[in-house]
C-alpha positions as CSV (number, residue, x, y, z in Angstrom):
1,M,11.3,-9.9,10.1
2,N,12.2,-10.2,6.5
3,A,10.8,-8.6,3.3
4,E,9.1,-11.8,2.3
5,T,6.9,-11.6,5.5
6,F,6.1,-7.9,4.9
7,Q,5.1,-8.6,1.3
8,T,3.0,-11.7,2.0
9,L,1.1,-10.0,4.8
10,D,0.6,-6.8,2.8
11,F,2.3,-4.8,5.6
12,H,3.6,-2.1,3.2
13,E,0.0,-1.5,2.0
14,I,-0.9,-0.8,5.6
15,L,2.0,1.7,6.0
16,Q,0.9,3.4,2.7
17,K,-2.6,3.9,4.1
18,V,-1.3,5.3,7.4
19,S,1.0,7.7,5.5
20,D,-1.9,9.0,3.5
21,Y,-3.1,10.7,6.8
22,A,0.3,12.5,7.3
23,W,0.4,16.2,6.4
24,T,4.1,16.6,5.7
25,D,6.3,14.8,3.2
26,K,8.8,14.0,6.0
27,G,6.0,12.4,8.0
28,K,5.0,10.2,5.1
29,E,8.6,9.1,4.6
30,T,9.0,8.3,8.3
31,I,5.8,6.2,8.3
32,L,6.7,4.2,5.2
33,A,10.0,3.3,6.8
34,F,8.4,1.8,10.0
35,K,9.7,-1.5,11.2
36,P,8.4,-3.8,14.0
37,S,10.2,-3.5,17.3
38,F,11.0,-6.1,20.0
39,D,11.2,-3.4,22.8
40,K,8.1,-3.8,24.9
41,R,8.4,-0.4,26.6
42,L,8.8,1.4,23.3
43,I,5.8,-0.4,21.7
44,T,3.6,0.3,24.7
45,H,4.7,4.0,24.6
46,R,3.8,4.3,21.0
47,H,0.4,2.7,21.6
48,Q,-0.2,5.2,24.4
49,E,0.7,8.1,22.1
50,I,-2.0,7.0,19.7
51,D,-4.6,6.6,22.5
52,E,-3.9,10.2,23.6
53,A,-3.9,11.5,20.0
54,K,-7.3,9.9,19.4
55,A,-8.7,11.5,22.5
56,I,-7.5,14.9,21.2
57,L,-9.0,14.2,17.8
58,A,-12.3,13.5,19.4
59,S,-12.3,16.9,21.1
60,P,-13.2,20.2,19.5
61,G,-10.7,22.0,17.2
62,N,-8.1,21.1,14.7
63,V,-4.5,20.2,15.4
64,P,-2.3,23.0,13.8
65,I,0.2,20.9,11.9
66,H,2.3,22.8,9.3
67,T,4.2,21.6,6.2
68,L,7.9,21.4,6.7
69,S,9.5,21.1,3.3
70,D,9.6,24.8,2.5
71,V,10.9,25.7,6.0
72,T,13.6,23.0,5.8
73,H,14.8,24.3,2.4
74,L,15.0,27.9,3.4
75,L,16.9,27.1,6.6
76,Q,19.4,25.1,4.6
77,Q,19.6,27.9,2.1
78,A,20.4,30.4,5.0
79,K,23.1,28.2,6.5
80,K,24.9,28.3,3.1
81,G,25.0,32.1,3.2
82,M,22.2,32.6,0.6
83,L,19.5,35.2,1.2
84,I,16.0,34.1,2.1
85,R,13.6,35.7,-0.3
86,A,10.7,37.9,0.9
87,D,8.1,35.4,-0.2
88,Q,10.0,32.6,1.7
89,F,9.9,34.7,4.9
90,S,6.1,34.6,4.6
91,Q,6.2,30.8,4.7
92,L,8.5,30.9,7.7
93,A,6.2,33.4,9.5
94,S,3.3,31.0,8.8
95,F,5.3,28.1,10.3
96,L,6.2,30.1,13.4
97,D,2.5,31.1,13.8
98,H,1.6,27.4,13.7
99,C,4.3,26.6,16.3
100,T,2.7,29.2,18.7
101,K,-0.7,27.9,18.0
102,L,0.4,24.3,18.5
103,K,2.0,25.1,21.8
104,R,-1.1,26.9,23.0
105,Y,-3.4,24.1,21.7
106,M,-1.4,21.4,23.5
107,K,-1.4,23.3,26.7
108,G,-5.2,23.0,26.7
109,K,-5.0,19.2,26.2
110,E,-2.8,18.3,29.2
111,F,-5.7,16.5,30.9
112,L,-6.7,14.5,27.8
113,A,-3.1,13.8,26.7
114,P,-0.6,14.1,29.5
115,T,2.2,12.5,27.6
116,I,2.1,13.9,24.1
117,S,1.0,17.4,25.2
118,L,4.4,17.8,26.8
119,Y,6.2,17.4,23.5
120,A,5.0,20.9,22.5
121,W,7.1,22.5,25.4
122,S,10.3,21.7,23.5
123,I,9.3,24.4,21.1
124,T,11.1,27.6,22.1
125,D,9.3,30.9,22.2
126,L,10.2,32.4,18.8
127,S,7.7,35.3,19.0
128,T,10.5,37.9,18.7
129,L,11.6,36.5,15.3
130,E,8.0,36.1,14.2
131,E,7.3,39.7,15.1
132,E,10.4,40.9,13.2
133,I,9.4,39.0,10.1
134,Q,5.9,40.4,10.3
135,R,7.3,43.9,10.7
136,V,9.6,43.7,7.7
137,I,7.5,41.5,5.3
138,R,4.0,42.3,4.2
139,Y,2.1,40.3,1.6
140,G,5.3,38.5,0.5
141,Q,7.1,41.8,-0.1
142,V,9.5,43.9,1.9
143,D,7.4,46.6,3.6
144,D,8.0,50.3,2.9
145,Y,8.8,50.9,6.5
146,A,11.2,48.0,7.0
147,S,13.8,50.7,7.3
148,K,13.9,54.5,7.3
149,S,16.2,54.5,4.2
150,L,13.8,52.3,2.3
151,A,10.9,54.5,3.2
152,K,12.8,57.6,2.0
153,I,13.9,56.0,-1.3
154,R,10.4,54.7,-2.2
155,K,9.0,58.1,-1.4
156,Q,11.5,59.6,-3.9
157,I,10.6,57.0,-6.5
158,M,7.0,57.8,-6.2
159,A,7.5,61.5,-6.5
160,K,9.9,61.1,-9.5
161,S,7.5,58.7,-11.2
162,T,4.6,61.1,-10.8
163,K,6.6,64.1,-12.1
164,L,7.8,62.0,-15.1
165,K,4.2,61.0,-16.0
166,E,3.1,64.6,-15.8
167,K,5.9,65.7,-18.0
168,V,5.1,63.1,-20.7
169,D,1.3,63.9,-20.5
170,Q,2.2,67.6,-21.2
171,M,4.2,66.6,-24.3
172,T,1.2,64.7,-25.7
173,K,-0.9,67.8,-25.4
174,S,1.8,70.0,-27.0
175,S,0.7,71.7,-30.2
176,K,4.3,71.7,-31.4
177,L,4.4,67.9,-31.4
178,K,0.9,67.2,-32.5
179,P,1.6,67.1,-36.3
180,Y,4.3,64.5,-35.8
181,M,2.3,62.0,-33.6
182,Q,0.3,59.1,-34.8
183,E,-1.9,59.3,-31.6
184,K,-2.1,61.7,-28.7
185,M,-1.1,59.2,-26.0
186,V,1.8,57.9,-23.9
187,I,2.8,54.3,-24.6
188,E,5.0,52.4,-22.1
189,K,7.6,50.1,-23.6
190,D,9.7,47.9,-21.3
191,G,9.3,50.4,-18.5
192,R,10.1,53.4,-20.7
193,Y,7.7,56.2,-21.6
194,T,7.5,56.7,-25.4
195,L,5.5,58.8,-27.9
196,P,4.1,57.2,-31.1
197,I,5.9,59.3,-33.8
198,K,5.3,59.1,-37.6
199,K,8.3,57.6,-39.3
200,E,8.8,60.5,-41.7
201,S,8.9,62.9,-38.7
202,R,11.8,61.1,-37.0
203,N,14.2,64.0,-37.3
204,K,11.7,66.4,-35.8
205,I,11.9,64.8,-32.4
206,K,15.1,64.5,-30.3
207,G,15.2,61.2,-28.4
208,T,15.9,57.5,-28.5
209,V,13.9,55.0,-30.7
210,V,12.8,52.3,-28.3
211,E,10.7,50.2,-30.7
212,Q,9.1,50.2,-34.2
213,S,5.6,49.1,-35.1
214,S,5.1,46.0,-37.2
215,S,4.2,48.0,-40.3
216,G,7.2,50.3,-39.8
217,A,5.0,53.4,-40.0
218,T,5.3,54.3,-36.3
219,L,8.4,54.8,-34.2
220,F,8.1,54.7,-30.4
221,I,10.5,57.4,-29.3
222,E,11.6,58.3,-25.7
223,P,12.1,62.1,-25.8
224,E,15.5,63.4,-24.7
225,E,14.2,65.4,-21.8
226,I,12.3,62.3,-20.6
227,T,15.5,60.2,-20.8
228,V,17.2,62.4,-18.2
229,H,14.3,61.8,-15.7
230,M,14.3,58.0,-16.5
231,E,18.0,57.8,-15.6
232,E,17.4,59.5,-12.3
233,L,14.5,57.1,-11.6
234,H,16.6,54.1,-12.5
235,M,19.3,55.1,-10.0
236,L,16.7,55.4,-7.3
237,K,15.5,51.9,-8.0
238,I,19.0,50.5,-7.8
239,S,19.3,52.2,-4.4
240,E,15.9,50.5,-3.5
241,E,17.2,47.1,-4.5
242,Q,20.4,47.5,-2.5
243,E,18.4,48.6,0.6
244,I,16.0,45.6,0.3
245,E,19.0,43.2,0.0
246,Q,20.5,44.6,3.1
247,I,17.2,44.3,5.0
248,L,16.8,40.6,3.9
249,Y,20.5,39.9,4.8
250,N,20.0,41.2,8.3
251,L,16.7,39.2,8.7
252,T,18.4,36.0,7.3
253,N,21.1,36.3,9.9
254,K,18.5,36.5,12.6
255,V,17.0,33.2,11.3
256,V,20.4,31.5,11.3
257,D,20.9,32.6,14.9
258,C,17.7,30.7,15.7
259,E,18.7,27.6,13.7
260,Q,18.8,25.2,16.6
261,E,15.4,26.4,18.0
262,L,13.8,26.1,14.5
263,S,15.2,22.6,14.0
264,I,13.7,21.5,17.3
265,A,10.4,23.1,16.4
266,M,10.4,21.3,13.0
267,E,11.2,18.0,14.6
268,T,8.4,18.4,17.1
269,M,6.0,19.3,14.4
270,H,7.1,16.2,12.5
271,K,6.6,14.0,15.5
272,Y,3.1,15.3,16.0
273,D,2.3,14.7,12.3
274,V,3.3,11.1,12.5
275,I,1.4,10.5,15.8
276,F,-1.8,12.0,14.5
277,A,-1.5,10.2,11.2
278,K,-1.4,6.9,13.2
279,A,-4.3,8.1,15.3
280,K,-6.5,9.0,12.3
281,Y,-5.8,5.6,10.7
282,S,-6.7,3.9,14.0
283,Q,-10.0,5.8,13.9
284,H,-10.5,4.6,10.3
285,I,-10.1,0.9,11.2
286,N,-11.7,1.2,14.7
287,G,-8.3,0.2,16.1
288,K,-7.3,-0.3,19.7
289,S,-4.0,-0.6,21.6
290,V,-3.3,-4.2,22.5
291,A,-1.7,-5.4,25.7
292,L,1.7,-7.1,25.4
293,N,2.3,-10.2,27.5
294,G,5.3,-12.3,28.4
295,E,3.3,-15.5,28.8
296,H,3.2,-16.5,25.1
297,I,-0.6,-15.9,25.0
298,I,-2.3,-15.0,21.7
299,D,-5.8,-13.8,22.6
300,L,-7.5,-11.9,19.8
301,Q,-11.1,-11.0,20.3
302,E,-13.2,-10.0,17.3
303,A,-10.1,-9.4,15.2
304,R,-10.6,-8.1,11.7
305,H,-8.2,-7.9,8.7
306,P,-7.7,-4.1,8.3
307,L,-7.6,-4.3,4.5
308,L,-11.0,-6.1,4.2
309,G,-13.0,-3.3,5.7
310,E,-16.7,-4.1,6.3
311,Q,-16.2,-7.4,4.5
312,A,-14.0,-8.8,7.3
313,V,-15.6,-11.5,9.4
314,P,-14.4,-11.1,13.0
315,L,-11.9,-13.7,14.1
316,T,-11.6,-14.9,17.7
317,I,-8.5,-17.0,18.5
318,M,-7.1,-18.0,21.9
319,M,-3.8,-19.8,22.4
320,N,-2.5,-19.9,25.9
321,S,1.0,-20.8,27.0
322,E,0.1,-24.5,26.8
323,I,-1.0,-24.4,23.2
324,Q,2.1,-24.1,21.0
325,S,0.5,-24.9,17.6
326,L,-2.9,-24.5,16.0
327,V,-3.8,-26.7,13.0
328,I,-6.7,-25.2,11.0
329,T,-8.8,-27.3,8.7
330,G,-11.8,-26.4,6.6
331,P,-13.1,-26.2,3.0
332,N,-11.3,-24.4,0.2
333,T,-12.0,-20.6,0.1
334,G,-13.4,-21.0,3.6
335,G,-11.1,-18.4,5.1
336,K,-8.2,-20.4,6.4
337,T,-5.6,-18.3,4.6
338,V,-7.2,-15.0,5.6
339,A,-7.2,-16.2,9.2
340,L,-3.4,-16.8,9.0
341,K,-2.8,-13.5,7.4
342,T,-4.9,-11.7,9.9
343,V,-3.0,-13.0,12.9
344,G,0.4,-12.4,11.2
345,L,-0.4,-8.9,10.1
346,L,-1.9,-7.8,13.4
347,V,1.2,-9.1,15.2
348,V,3.5,-7.1,12.9
349,M,1.3,-4.0,13.2
350,A,1.1,-4.2,16.9
351,Q,4.9,-4.5,17.2
352,T,5.3,-1.5,14.9
353,G,3.4,0.6,17.4
354,L,0.1,0.7,15.4
355,H,-3.4,0.1,16.7
356,I,-5.1,-3.0,15.4
357,P,-8.8,-3.7,14.8
358,V,-9.6,-6.0,17.8
359,G,-12.0,-6.2,20.7
360,K,-11.2,-5.2,24.3
361,E,-9.0,-7.4,26.4
362,S,-7.0,-8.7,23.4
363,T,-3.4,-9.4,24.1
364,L,-0.3,-10.6,22.2
365,P,3.2,-11.8,22.9
366,L,6.3,-10.3,21.3
367,Y,8.1,-12.1,18.5
368,Q,11.6,-11.6,17.0
369,H,10.4,-13.2,13.8
370,V,7.2,-13.7,11.9
371,L,8.0,-16.3,9.3
372,V,5.4,-17.2,6.6
373,D,4.8,-19.7,3.8
374,I,1.6,-18.6,2.3
375,G,0.4,-18.5,-1.3
376,D,1.3,-19.9,-4.7
377,G,5.1,-19.5,-4.9
378,Q,5.3,-21.2,-8.3
379,N,8.3,-20.4,-10.4
380,I,7.2,-20.7,-14.0
381,K,10.5,-19.4,-15.5
382,E,12.5,-22.2,-13.9
383,N,9.6,-24.7,-14.5
384,L,9.5,-25.4,-10.8
385,S,6.3,-26.8,-9.4
386,T,4.4,-25.1,-6.5
387,F,5.6,-27.8,-4.3
388,S,9.3,-27.3,-5.1
389,S,9.2,-23.5,-4.8
390,R,7.4,-23.6,-1.5
391,L,9.7,-26.3,-0.1
392,V,12.6,-23.9,-0.7
393,N,10.8,-21.3,1.3
394,I,10.0,-23.7,4.1
395,I,13.7,-24.7,4.4
396,E,14.5,-21.1,5.0
397,V,11.7,-20.9,7.6
398,L,13.2,-23.9,9.4
399,R,16.6,-22.3,9.4
400,Q,15.5,-19.0,11.0
401,A,12.8,-20.3,13.4
402,N,13.5,-20.3,17.1
403,D,11.5,-20.0,20.4
404,Q,10.8,-16.3,19.7
405,S,9.2,-17.0,16.3
406,L,5.7,-17.0,15.0
407,V,5.4,-19.4,12.0
408,L,2.5,-19.3,9.6
409,L,2.1,-22.2,7.2
410,D,-0.6,-22.4,4.6
411,E,-1.6,-25.9,3.2
412,L,1.6,-27.4,4.3
413,G,2.8,-30.4,2.2
414,S,0.4,-29.7,-0.7
415,G,1.3,-30.1,-4.3
416,T,2.8,-33.6,-4.1
417,D,1.8,-37.2,-3.4
418,P,-0.8,-37.0,-0.6
419,G,0.9,-39.7,1.5
420,E,4.4,-38.2,1.1
421,G,3.0,-34.7,1.5
422,M,1.3,-35.6,4.8
423,G,4.5,-37.2,6.0
424,L,6.5,-34.1,5.2
425,A,4.0,-31.8,6.8
426,T,4.1,-33.8,10.0
427,A,7.8,-34.0,10.1
428,I,8.1,-30.2,9.5
429,L,5.7,-29.4,12.2
430,D,7.6,-31.7,14.6
431,A,10.9,-29.9,13.7
432,L,9.4,-26.4,14.3
433,A,7.7,-27.6,17.6
434,D,11.1,-28.9,18.8
435,K,12.7,-25.5,18.1
436,G,10.0,-23.9,20.3
437,A,8.3,-21.9,17.6
438,R,4.7,-20.8,17.8
439,I,2.9,-22.3,14.8
440,L,-0.4,-21.7,13.0
441,A,-0.8,-24.1,10.1
442,T,-3.7,-24.8,7.7
443,T,-4.0,-28.2,6.0
444,H,-6.3,-30.3,3.8
445,Y,-5.0,-33.6,5.0
446,S,-7.5,-35.4,7.2
447,E,-4.7,-37.3,8.9
448,M,-3.3,-34.0,10.3
449,K,-6.4,-33.7,12.5
450,D,-5.5,-36.9,14.4
451,Y,-1.9,-35.7,14.6
452,A,-3.0,-32.5,16.3
453,V,-5.3,-34.4,18.7
454,N,-2.5,-36.7,19.8
455,K,0.5,-34.4,19.9
456,R,1.1,-32.4,23.1
457,G,0.8,-28.6,22.7
458,F,-1.2,-28.9,19.5
459,L,-4.9,-27.9,19.0
460,N,-7.3,-28.3,16.1
461,A,-9.4,-25.5,14.8
462,A,-11.9,-25.4,11.9
463,M,-13.4,-22.9,9.6
464,E,-17.2,-23.2,9.8
465,F,-19.2,-24.2,6.7
466,D,-23.0,-23.8,6.4
467,I,-24.2,-26.9,4.7
468,D,-27.7,-25.4,4.3
469,T,-26.5,-22.5,2.2
470,L,-23.4,-24.3,0.8
471,K,-21.3,-21.4,1.8
472,P,-18.5,-20.9,4.3
473,T,-19.2,-18.5,7.2
474,Y,-15.5,-17.6,7.6
475,R,-15.7,-18.1,11.3
476,L,-13.0,-19.9,13.1
477,I,-14.1,-22.6,15.6
478,M,-11.4,-23.4,18.2
479,D,-10.9,-27.0,19.4
480,A,-12.8,-28.4,16.5
481,T,-12.0,-30.3,13.3
482,G,-13.3,-29.4,9.9
483,E,-15.1,-32.3,8.4
484,S,-15.0,-32.8,4.7
485,Q,-18.1,-31.4,3.1
486,A,-17.7,-32.8,-0.4
487,F,-20.2,-35.7,0.0
488,D,-22.8,-33.6,1.8
489,I,-22.5,-30.9,-0.8
490,A,-22.8,-33.4,-3.6
491,L,-25.9,-34.9,-2.0
492,K,-27.5,-31.5,-1.5
493,L,-26.8,-30.5,-5.1
494,G,-28.5,-33.6,-6.4
495,L,-25.8,-36.2,-7.0
496,H,-27.4,-39.7,-6.7
497,P,-26.7,-41.3,-3.2
498,K,-25.6,-44.6,-4.9
499,I,-22.7,-42.7,-6.5
500,I,-21.8,-40.9,-3.2
501,E,-21.9,-44.2,-1.3
502,R,-19.5,-45.7,-3.8
503,A,-17.2,-42.7,-3.4
504,Y,-17.3,-42.9,0.4
505,A,-16.4,-46.6,0.3
506,I,-13.4,-45.8,-2.0
507,T,-12.2,-43.0,0.2
508,Y,-12.7,-44.4,3.7
509,K,-12.7,-48.2,3.0
510,Q,-16.0,-48.6,4.8
511,E,-19.7,-48.5,4.0
512,K,-22.1,-45.6,4.7
513,E,-25.6,-45.0,3.6
514,F,-26.7,-41.6,2.3
515,P,-30.4,-40.8,2.5
516,M,-32.4,-40.4,-0.8
517,D,-34.5,-37.3,-1.3
518,D,-38.0,-38.6,-2.2
519,S,-38.9,-35.5,-4.2
520,L,-35.8,-36.0,-6.4
521,L,-36.5,-39.7,-6.9
522,R,-39.5,-38.8,-9.0
523,K,-37.3,-36.8,-11.4
524,L,-36.1,-38.5,-14.5
525,D,-32.7,-36.9,-14.5
526,Y,-32.0,-38.1,-11.0
527,T,-32.5,-41.8,-11.9
528,Q,-30.7,-41.4,-15.2
529,Q,-27.5,-40.8,-13.2
530,V,-27.3,-44.5,-12.3
531,A,-29.2,-46.0,-15.3
532,V,-27.4,-48.8,-17.2
533,N,-27.2,-48.5,-21.0
534,R,-28.4,-52.0,-22.1
535,Y,-27.7,-51.1,-25.7
536,R,-24.1,-49.9,-25.4
537,R,-21.8,-51.1,-28.2
538,K,-18.8,-53.3,-27.4
539,V,-15.5,-51.5,-28.0
540,T,-13.1,-53.3,-30.4
541,H,-9.6,-54.2,-29.6
542,S,-8.3,-51.7,-32.2
543,E,-10.3,-48.9,-30.8
544,V,-8.9,-49.6,-27.3
545,E,-5.3,-49.5,-28.7
546,A,-6.0,-46.3,-30.6
547,A,-7.5,-44.6,-27.5
548,R,-4.6,-45.8,-25.4
549,T,-2.1,-44.4,-27.9
550,L,-3.7,-41.0,-28.1
551,A,-4.4,-40.8,-24.4
552,E,-0.8,-41.7,-23.7
553,F,-0.2,-38.6,-21.5
554,Q,-2.3,-36.9,-18.9
555,M,-2.5,-33.2,-17.8
556,G,0.4,-32.5,-15.4
557,D,2.6,-35.3,-16.7
558,N,6.3,-34.2,-16.7
559,V,7.6,-35.2,-20.2
560,T,10.8,-34.8,-22.3
561,V,10.8,-33.3,-25.8
562,Q,13.0,-35.9,-27.5
563,S,14.3,-33.6,-30.2
564,T,15.6,-31.0,-27.8
565,G,15.9,-32.7,-24.5
566,E,13.7,-29.9,-22.9
567,T,11.4,-30.7,-19.9
568,A,7.7,-29.8,-20.4
569,I,4.4,-30.2,-18.6
570,V,1.4,-31.6,-20.5
571,Y,-1.5,-29.1,-20.7
572,K,-4.0,-30.5,-23.2
573,G,-4.5,-33.2,-25.7
574,P,-4.4,-35.2,-27.7
575,D,-6.2,-33.9,-30.8
576,Q,-7.2,-36.0,-33.7
577,R,-3.7,-36.0,-35.0
578,G,-2.2,-37.0,-31.7
579,N,-0.8,-33.5,-30.9
580,Y,-0.5,-32.2,-27.3
581,I,-0.2,-28.7,-25.9
582,V,2.7,-28.6,-23.5
583,Q,4.2,-25.8,-21.4
584,I,7.9,-25.2,-21.6
585,K,9.4,-22.5,-19.4
586,G,6.0,-20.7,-19.1
587,E,5.3,-20.9,-22.9
588,K,2.8,-23.2,-24.6
589,H,3.8,-25.3,-27.6
590,T,2.0,-27.9,-29.8
591,I,4.0,-31.1,-30.1
592,N,3.1,-34.5,-31.5
593,H,2.9,-37.4,-29.0
594,K,5.6,-39.3,-31.0
595,R,8.1,-36.6,-30.0
596,L,7.3,-36.8,-26.3
597,K,8.6,-39.2,-23.7
598,L,7.1,-39.6,-20.2
599,H,9.4,-38.5,-17.5
600,I,7.4,-38.3,-14.3
601,P,3.6,-39.1,-14.2
602,A,1.3,-36.4,-12.8
603,K,0.0,-38.8,-10.2
604,E,3.5,-38.9,-8.6
605,L,3.8,-35.1,-8.5
606,Y,0.4,-33.8,-7.5
607,P,-2.6,-34.9,-5.4
608,D,-5.8,-36.0,-7.1
609,D,-7.6,-32.7,-6.3
610,Y,-4.7,-30.5,-7.4
611,D,-5.8,-27.3,-9.2
612,F,-3.7,-27.2,-12.4
613,D,-4.8,-23.6,-13.0
614,T,-1.8,-22.6,-10.7
615,I,0.5,-23.9,-13.4
616,F,-1.2,-23.1,-16.7
617,K,-3.3,-20.0,-16.0
618,S,-2.3,-16.4,-15.3
619,K,-2.6,-14.9,-11.8
620,E,-5.3,-12.5,-13.1
621,Y,-7.3,-15.5,-14.5
622,R,-7.1,-17.3,-11.2
623,R,-8.1,-14.2,-9.3
624,I,-11.2,-13.6,-11.4
625,K,-12.2,-17.3,-11.3
626,H,-11.8,-17.3,-7.5
627,Q,-13.9,-14.1,-7.2
628,M,-16.6,-15.4,-9.4
629,A,-16.7,-18.7,-7.5
630,R,-17.4,-16.8,-4.3
631,K,-20.1,-14.4,-5.5
632,H,-21.7,-12.8,-8.5
633,V,-19.9,-9.6,-9.6
634,E,-21.8,-7.4,-12.1
635,G,-19.9,-7.0,-15.4
636,L,-17.2,-9.5,-14.5
637,S,-16.5,-12.3,-17.0
638,L,-13.8,-14.9,-17.5
639,E,-12.2,-15.5,-20.9
640,E,-10.7,-19.0,-21.3
641,E,-6.9,-18.8,-21.7
642,E,-5.0,-21.1,-24.0
């Protein structure tokens, strides 16, 4: 399955949402790297793991998962011969405590989760190491009683510090020194005890000047007799540091001796983190494990697109082994594309080992490929039409497809002459069917309905439309054809039946009467739609010629700029001066009609109902327009783009 499939189906967005439930950085990275599998046993096992994890999550208590990044770092540090710091040992002790709790927790879940509860037994009993760390380290520091030598040294340091403080206090109270001091107090400077001595009395005190006040009037002097005691205290602290380093060195070696056991424990913790992240996401989307079959049966009951949340309309679709292809028809914005994406995304998710939001008894086959051609695909930079760009993609789909492929095609053959587009769509479906691919295709060609009826292995389906509310229901109706609603909608909105009857005759080459609404017949604006202007002015020959000249080009015409030879697409015009706005390589320019030459008429490139916004408007403009067409959104407005 290629990157194009993952991007079109928003699969990476699903993985991101799953990873948000992971506790560890490594767990998040693993989830974001998920890929679908073709191994039925592996996929089934992954689904079973999630089932058991959900059962555990529904029971009392919290799963004791611990972060791994700090533990991984300190273990790598120890293997390189570097000491593990005291505060890092506190992190390791916390991890070991979580390992013990996890093993104990899973032992109590053997009945609920017989498979994943066994994973905890791979964690070796590291209580000896944990107890040693707790004995040596307390509150992120090496404990006084980590060794007898350290206890002795720290006792000496405390005694020496106390004696030193007493000595300095005595000096502040000395009547001999009182005349020379600015204040009767001891001031500590960089760990040294000093007396604030007046500058002019410097020679009266034997000692070292440690610092001077900002005004220069006071000197902070460490007395000579205090310096001797400070040096003794400094030597004791050096001995303390050496002893601490030796203690940490011995403890680091004990961690290195348990490297393999710690690595297994971290990997087990990581595995649980990934499993429970998938289980939490399954809870969020109300997901279920899906049965995998080898009979080429797609049976999705009440399936919902996981990214649509509560807005998703359940989709039920059943394709047994006799139905190779499903042709879906229905109105624009009626949910055809969402139906395709839902099926494709759920197949990819299921084969990745994730639960999917479906009803009970749902089942899916396995596919080596999920190949898609969905969406705009227009290449503005190269001035390629939607049709050209999508045809390039369909050629690649044809190249890769085989009897183990699921192919999703949206509005196949659109963007060109309706007759030729329908012919291409039919031929492409024939080619894919001959290769044995499973196909889901949407179309707006009415002829495709008859094609699906008459071709073996093909079935029609339609997106339901409520003519009373003039809104789609987004429900898929199997073994049905979506009738065009344009005439019925026009009638309901108040277009005069005479106009609709004329339109029907032009479209279907036959007559059909549309009933008139008596209440509307009494309204003036209703009859005005078909009123004849008895006083209309006859148009002169010169006016016809002038209009013909200025209306030389139509929107969508492919023209050549004669001065440069560049190819352009007509957007607007003409104005009073005969100027047109044309698009050249994604940029719009104003050019007079005399400088333009018709290359290919729009009617030869696009169907009559082609939406030119896909060429001339930005993706954001089209998104907002589509959203506003579906429902009112407070504060949302659409600014016309030129």
